[in-house]
Steps between C-alpha positions, in 0.01 A plus 500: 500500500685191375855410598744402226588134556677268260303176531513375140738211582266377776247240377141503622421331832866485603585452867717784625700552820503876567757649737307738727681710760197714580671806345360724229648320200401144588151599619447692176617204293255264672212746458578547129526124444158446657352761268680411178545123528226350719572165330832465684522296818698729732683381812657776709840435661618720787844472663528665841872561540450633851755775444277797591288563811179510295577191288232297679247776432590485131437126506163542675398770252597287200313196630191711574496661155547170321210353697292804407587449133443123533856407405679211678800632690810303596730650765855431612716652777865395468752555777740786413873421505720657766747629241553533127320692225144533631365632170646205307369259764150649479491481121621139500242397762216663303581326177568167669155522657335601173661201327382271779142625456528464124560127546245462780217652298627378162487862390598633159655834596648709780407869468686783671404869499826654377437796271704714260636734768611208721688365200669832428596556865656153520704565186616837636606344830697233315664768286593721796641207699708390203343248265571317181267446204271270697414776746382724214257240367241572767238249607381232262124510453492123494738233633383141527164530685563855624309777321478876563176637345570862606862527385406743222265699724627818669472577870285803410251272322491261795446784748226656289316167477535443876351841575225471240378171646578592863692178553619463862865416557774505762787751496856380557683783686829381349375615159496858628829487692772668294772335708442197278665513157190415297284758678767768464532420130122507454438826685816704441686382189251369244269808518798722412600272212140495374492880509797510262412185304121449511383141456837358600362168627300445180802573279723269702241223484495531122872407506458190718494260207841628385662437838326164537621381159853615581486305828379190314798530263740526795348202677502294180870574444577435867323163491697398191823589678394313816415186301856497369708637787306433823466156653324409825798290610799683351369855534558803277786532252679815622692592184194470275296701752763775512486544121131590512388866508371608841126499408529131406712416806239665721219304334691170538544568872133599542382180333750280683395645835131460419554142380686399818301690763159581351559863601609827343847647554475730804659807340742630238790510747469123559496428128805719441684325787442161338599631160827639635569183699457268202724714282778581749519270805788257527439123523357375833363846581125526552212743543159455664219387266180422694430358843791271586617464140810664357636568155845340507766559234728256328734600218236445231170471686275673752309235696223507757604331825388493862 
């Protein structure tokens, strides 16, 4: 049995950093790469977040399997923060580490094992939590050096390949715990939707290009507005901002926040608070932006100040 991987954009003899957690998906990806593209120089990257009691066992398992498969394995154990969004922290630490290894090994790509069902679940979570167009775009298959070879492969295909080749892997108990939103969605909601609308994930994925192109249009228009009405020193022109329709105002705020912090806006409520503040607050009033910075109003401008 052969697993469906999209490897056409990957030149022969490329050096690839592969994110390997030790779970089913990443172990299956590595196995399939060894079979289908033996020309690639693979370097496994494992991040031990230390958030579960058996995290060290996952790390030991991953290292042992990579040694068995004769793949170099780099490992990193960051110190968890005492507060904040742990999931966001974990994701940031993983990708920071992958980028570090990319430079260290002068690699060509970073591979992750996200598949079609992961993509659909992420989109559904964004939708249910309240998202804009960007949240409906799903994961990009490629971004800079990042590439997802299994993004158009279903979970059922991955599982069938794993079983057919008897690939060992570690189970994450959190994936089976329906107290977590993603697990509840996966086990309770999506099966019901698929019963009524079979092939839902495949049909949604076929629409991804539409949402992505719409997002590109919004960002292009937002950038044009920002070039004219947003200045690093003088801030944002409030009247011009107020005249924009909400989808464009939201995109301007998303880009401005990303440009000034390197992060994503925490949630829709925060974005709506800023939007309301810029349009309605009186001069000298302010609202929290990020860290110790505030968005302070003058009659015509909204400026970032400490």
